[in-house]
C-alpha positions as CSV (number, residue, x, y, z in Angstrom):
1,M,8.7,-22.7,-5.6
2,D,5.2,-22.2,-6.8
3,P,3.0,-20.9,-3.9
4,S,0.3,-23.5,-4.7
5,D,2.9,-26.3,-4.4
6,L,4.0,-24.8,-1.1
7,R,0.4,-24.8,0.2
8,A,-0.1,-28.4,-0.8
9,E,3.2,-29.5,0.8
10,L,2.4,-27.5,3.9
11,A,-1.1,-29.0,4.1
12,E,0.5,-32.5,3.9
13,R,3.0,-31.7,6.6
14,L,0.4,-30.2,8.9
15,A,-1.9,-33.2,8.4
16,N,0.8,-35.5,9.5
17,S,0.7,-36.5,13.2
18,T,4.3,-35.7,13.8
19,A,5.5,-32.6,15.6
20,I,5.8,-29.4,13.5
21,D,9.4,-28.5,12.8
22,A,10.8,-25.0,12.4
23,E,10.7,-25.1,8.6
24,T,7.1,-26.1,8.6
25,F,6.2,-23.3,11.0
26,N,8.1,-20.8,8.9
27,A,6.3,-22.1,5.7
28,A,3.0,-21.7,7.5
29,C,3.8,-18.1,8.4
30,F,4.8,-17.4,4.8
31,V,1.5,-18.9,3.4
32,L,-0.6,-17.1,5.9
33,S,1.2,-13.8,5.2
34,R,0.4,-14.2,1.5
35,A,-3.2,-15.2,2.3
36,L,-3.7,-11.7,3.9
37,A,-3.9,-10.3,0.4
38,D,-7.2,-12.1,-0.1
39,L,-8.7,-10.7,3.2
40,E,-10.7,-7.5,3.3
41,F,-9.6,-5.7,6.5
42,I,-12.0,-3.2,7.9
43,V,-8.9,-1.4,9.1
44,P,-6.4,-1.4,6.2
45,E,-3.5,-0.6,8.5
46,A,-3.9,-3.9,10.2
47,A,-2.8,-6.0,7.2
48,P,0.8,-4.8,7.1
49,L,1.1,-5.2,10.9
50,V,-0.1,-8.8,10.7
51,R,2.1,-9.5,7.7
52,R,5.2,-8.2,9.6
53,L,4.3,-10.1,12.8
54,L,4.0,-13.4,10.8
55,R,7.4,-12.6,9.1
56,V,9.0,-12.0,12.5
57,A,7.5,-15.2,14.0
58,G,8.7,-17.3,11.1
59,R,12.2,-15.8,11.2
60,V,12.6,-16.2,15.0
61,V,11.5,-19.8,14.8
62,I,13.9,-20.6,11.9
63,D,16.8,-18.9,13.7
64,T,16.2,-20.5,17.2
65,A,14.3,-23.7,16.7
66,A,15.7,-25.3,13.5
67,A,17.8,-28.4,13.9
68,D,21.0,-26.5,13.1
69,S,20.2,-23.4,15.2
70,S,22.8,-21.9,17.5
71,P,22.3,-19.8,20.5
72,D,24.9,-17.5,19.1
73,V,22.4,-16.1,16.6
74,W,19.9,-15.0,19.3
75,P,21.2,-11.5,19.8
76,N,21.1,-10.7,16.1
77,T,17.7,-12.4,15.7
78,R,16.3,-10.5,18.7
79,E,17.6,-7.2,17.3
80,M,16.1,-8.0,13.8
81,A,12.8,-8.9,15.3
82,L,12.6,-5.7,17.4
83,Q,13.6,-3.6,14.4
84,W,10.9,-5.2,12.2
85,I,8.3,-4.8,14.9
86,D,9.4,-1.2,15.4
87,E,9.1,-0.5,11.7
88,A,5.6,-2.0,11.7
89,L,4.5,0.0,14.7
90,K,6.0,3.3,13.4
91,A,3.6,3.0,10.4
92,L,0.8,3.1,13.1
93,G,2.4,6.0,15.0
94,Y,4.0,4.0,17.8
95,E,7.5,2.7,18.5
96,A,9.0,-0.2,20.3
97,R,11.4,0.8,23.0
98,P,13.2,-0.9,25.9
99,A,11.2,-1.1,29.1
């Protein structure tokens, strides 16, 4: 799908007064992550972190809040989210680890 079509479709869905569903939330995360390319960060390392966090948020919502979601996927989703966050943090010299 053309990103400009996605933006228009997303704007229409967000303008609607109905609740936002998981697919709309994920699409918003995708559009926002692409929009980061147009922002000038004073700290360049921030952009990949934000991009990754948006990707994680979208994926977690799709896996756990979509109409056909199953609680059985939560362990894998949680592991994937932690792995992606850890990868983003490692680029900044940090790591995610259990408390």
